[in-house]
N, C-alpha and C positions, 0 to 999 in steps of 0.2 A: 441529448437522447440517452435514456437509460436502457440497458439490455441485461437480461438475466438468462443464463444458460443452465438448464437442468441437465446433469450428465451422470454417467456411471463410468468409472475409470477404465474398466476392462472391456466395455462394450465397443466393438469395432465401429459401429455407426457413430457413437458418441466420440470416439477417438478421432475419426476423420473430421468431424465437425469442429472439435477443439483445435485441431491443427490448422484448419482454414482460418479460424478466428484468430489464432495466435499469429499466423502469417500475415494477416491483414493489418494487425496492429490496432484494431478497433477495441475500445474499452468495453469489455463484457465481464460481468461478474459470474463466475462459474460456481455452481453448487453441486456437490456430490450427493446423489440420491441413494438411499437405501431401498433396494428393490422389494424388500420385505415390508417396508413401512414408507410407502410413497407419500410425500408431503401433500396435505390437502390443498395448499396453494397451487401446486403444480396440476393436480387433478382438476381443480376448478378451471384452469386455463386450457388444459389439454386432457379431456376425459379418457383418451385412449390409454394413457398411463404408461407409455414407453418413452425412453430417452433416445436421442436428445430432444429437448424442447427449448426453443429460444423465444423468450417473451420480450417483445419490443413495445414501445409506447403505443403503436398503432396496429400491431398485428402479432400473431403467434405463429411461429414456424415449427412444424411438428415432424419434418423429415430432414434427415442429415444432409441430403443433397441440396435442399432448399436453403439450409443454413450455410452450407459451403458457398453456394452461389451468391447469397446475400453478402457474406463476408467479402467475396471477391469484387462484388459491385461497389463496396465501400473503398477498397484499396487492393490493387493487384499489381504490386511493383515488379514482379518477375514474369508477368503475363501467363499465369497458370491457365487462364481461360482461353488462351490463344485468340485474342480479339482480332477479328479481321481474317482469320484463317478458317474458312468454312470447312475445308476437308479435315483439318486438325480437330475442329469441334465435333465433326461427325465421328471421327475415330474415338475421341474421348467418350462420347455418348454411347457408342457401341460397346466399348470395353466395360463401362460401368454397368450397362444393361446385362451383359454376360456375367459379370461378377455378382451383381445383386440378384440375378435370377438363377440360372443353372448351377453356377459354381457355388453359390451360397447353399443351395439344396444339397449338393454333393458334400460340401464341407460339414453341414449339420449331420448328415448321415454317417460320415466318416468319424466325426468327433463323438457322436452319440450312437455308435453302431449297435449297442445293446438294445436300443429302442426300435431298431429296424432289422429284426432277425431274418428277414427274407434273404439277405445276402451277407457275406462276410465283410469285416472292416476293410480288408485288402481290396475287395471289389469296389467299395465306395471310394477308397483312396485312388484306385485306378480311374474311376469316373472323374474325379477331381483333377487328375493328372492331365487330362485333355486340355484343360484351361492353362495349367502350369506350362505345358509344352508350347502352347500358343504364345504365352508371355516370353518364354525363353527365345522363341523365334523373333519376336519384336525387338529383343535386346541384342540381337546378333551384331548390329552395326552401330549401336549407341548405348549410352548408359541409362536411358530413360525410355518409357514405353512408346511415346508418340513422336517426340522431337528431342533435340539434344539438350533439353533442360527439363526440370520438374514441371509437371502440369497437374491439373485437377485429377487426371486419370491415375497418376502414380500415387497421389495422396489418398484418393478414394479407395484404391485397391489394396494398398500395402497392409492395412490392419487385418484384412481378411487372409492374405497370404501368410502373415505372421501367425494368425490363429491356426491355419492349416499346418504350418510348421510346428506349432506347439503341441499338436496331437501326438506326434512322434518325432521329436527333434533329431534323434539319432538317424532315423531313416531319411528325413528331409535333407540334412546337411551332407549326406553321401549320395543323394539321388543325382541323376544325370542332368542337372539344371544349373550349371556353374554360373551362368550370367544372371539368372534369377536369384540365386543365392547371394551373389555380390550385390545385386540391386536391393535385396531385403536387408543385407547387412549395413549398407549405406543408410538405409532408412532407419534402422535401429540405432545407429551411431549418430544420427543427425541431431543437432541442437533443437530443431523443431519438434521432433518426436519426444525428446527428453522434456522439453518445455510443456508439451501437451500432456505428459504423464505425471506432472507434479500433482501431489495430493492436495485436494481442496477440502474444506470443512463440510461435514454433513449438515443438512438442514434439519 
């Protein structure tokens, strides 16, 4: 089976797809895409023109979560998907839905506040903090969001919390979220993240 992953290094969606692929150990060729000059080969397989895109022999996966779930279906040695734990799977799905929906909206407005002059950047940050506070609460009794080990939820959310942090790191690291800060730091220090952030050649 041949597999080709079109990616962009700083994109949080592509980041989480790369981590899941790396974790699974499945052989996938990763190609860094220039967003200003998207390769014709990618656009031919995925006209929507966004990354990540995973091209397989028999299908094309155009959503990061689909790519993550595909990778875990190939190999999930540490049970990221919580197979057999229906309640855990429900919690994972709920967290990802909140992250990819309301929190992503708040993150974009916080990061690009100049484009949304209706409110101040501090207002948009406060909106995003609702989700940060929820994550802080989930980490009150364990080091991970759903159970006492890494799951799909942690890996899917971390790139977006990292991006939120990156808007104003000085504010983030002194904010009243010590457990979330420790969780993010473990993620940033992890070999998995470092592996996923290795630079790949442009197509």
